[in-house]
N, C-alpha and C positions, 0 to 999 in steps of 0.2 A: 913412432909408429911401430911399436915391435908386430918384429919377425915372427912370433910364434904361437900371432893373428893372423897368420897370408897363410893364403893356399895360391899353389907357385900353378902359372895356369897351366900349364904342360900338366904336372903329377894329376891336374884336375881331368882332363882332357881324354888323360889316357883312361885313368882308371871310370872315365863314363863313357868310351869311346863315344866321341867325338872331333871333332873335329877344332885344333887354334883359329885358324876363321870366324869362323863360329861365334868366337866369346870375341878374336876382336871386332866384329862386324860389331854383336851386341854395344858393345865397345863405341865404336862408335854414333850408334842410331841415339847414343846417350845413354840407355841401358841396364848397365853395367859400370864400375868405377873398376877402371885398372890403377895397377898404381905399381912404378918400377923402382923394381931392389936392385942395386947393383948387374944394371939392364937388364934384368928378368919378369916379366911383367908376373903381380898377384894378383890374385884377389880378396880381402877382408872377409873372413870366416864369416859373419855377419850376412853375410848379401847371398851367401851360398844355398840356402833355399828357392830365393828370388831366382836365380839360376839356371836350378832345377827347374823351375820352374816353364819358366820359361822353355827352358830344352824340350820338357814334357810336354806344352806347348808347341812345339817345330818342330818337333822331330813326329807327333804323334797325329797329332791335326793338322799338319801341313800350314800354319800357319807363316804365316807371310813378316819379313820384321814389321813392314806396315805393320801389318798386325800386333803384332807383339806391343806395339810401342804405342796400337790407340787401346789394346786393355791392360 
């Protein structure tokens, strides 16, 4: 997989003002796929829209991980 199609999780979290642990939790629930490249976690660009939706649902509507999984 080409690295230009990937976004560094840490960079994404800084730009969206969220904790990296939130994205890691989504990954643990199977809601987001994280790929390791040189020991750094990345997300595929095509999945950013879904991730941003989950961020809004969680932070704006206070929906927990179980709720996100159901949705």
